[in-house]
N, C-alpha and C positions, 0 to 999 in steps of 0.2 A: 018777679021781684023787681021793683023799680030801682033807679040809680041811687037814690038817697038811702034806701034800705041796704043796698049792697055796700055803700060807703060806711054806714053805721056798723054793720057786721064786720067789715074789714078793719075798722078802727078798733072795735072791741077785741078782735083777734090779735092785733098788734099789741094792744095794751096787755092782754093776758100773757102773750109770749114774752114781752118785755119784762113784765113783773116776775115771771118764772125765772128768766135769765138773771135778773137782779138778785133774786133770792138765792139762786145757785151760787153766784159769785160771792155774795156776802157770806153764805154758809161755808163755802170752801175756805174762806180766809179767817173764819172764827175758830179758834182752838177748842178742842174738847175740854170738858171740865177736869178730867184726870190726866191730861197730856203730860204734865210735869212729873206726876207720880209714876206713870208708865215708863217714862224715859229714865227716871231715877232707879226704878227696879232693874232695868237693863244695865245701868251703870254699876249697880251693886251686885252684879253677876247672879241675878235671880232668873230662873227659867220656869215658864209655865208650859207643861206638857199636856196636850189634849188631843181630841179627835173630832173631826168635823161632824160626826153623827152623835156626839155625846151631848145630851140635854143639859147636864151639869156644867159642861164647858161653855155652852151657849149662855147659860145663866151667868157664869163668871164674866164672860165678855159683856153681857148686858149691864152688869154692875158698873162697868167702866164707860159705857156709852159707845155708840157707833164709831165716833172719831178716835177716842182714846184707846179703844180696844185694838185698833190697828197698830198702835205703838207698843203694845205689850210684848215682852220677850217670849213669844209663843213658838213652840215647836210642835208641828203636826206629827202625830204618831201613827195614824191610820193609813193603810194602803188605800188607793183610790176606790177599790171595790168594797171597802170597809170590812174585808174578811181577814185581814192580817195586820201586823204591826211593823212599822218601818224599822230598819236596822238601828238607826240612831237611838230609838227608844228602847229597843231590846238591849243594846249596849249599856244604856243608862239604868237598866233594871226597872223600868216603869211598869207597874202592874195595874194601875187604874187611873181614871181620869175624872177631874183634873188633878194633876200632881204639880205642886209648886216645889221647886228645889232652890235652896238658898245657898249663898256663898260658902257657908260653913259645912255644907254637905247635908244638913237636915232637910227633911221633906215634910210636906203637909198635903195629904191627898183628900182635899175637900174644897168646896167653894169658899173663898176668903173675901171678906169685904175689903174695900180700899182702906178702911181704917185699920183693920188687922194687918194688912200688908205694910202699911206705913209704920205701924208700931214695931213689927218684926224686923224691919229693915232700916229704920231711922230716916226714911224718906218723909217729906212733908206732904200733908194733905192740902188741898186748895183752901184758901182763907175762909170760904163760905162754910166749911165743915168744921 
């Protein structure tokens, strides 16, 4: 490979790495669509009980998106080996996943859309919804 080709490939590599780094920094600073809703749920004393192996729990988190799901008031109920339930969930009487518990003590053991959660709690949905 001649010197010019090496320089071109090196420049392309730098541009790709720079572009990926810029995307990562911009993405990290951009809030998730449902961040405010997730934070409001926590403020309203709502709890989302789930298990890492639960497909319905994964669907629930997916409805909030990768970023906002990290802000949900989530309690992991499964033991690391997925064969048992953690004491916090036993004490709370959690029988299935996902289970949403609200401040008034009521529960809903199913996947809930952000709109339903906003309606049940008085939290606001993003303006685009």
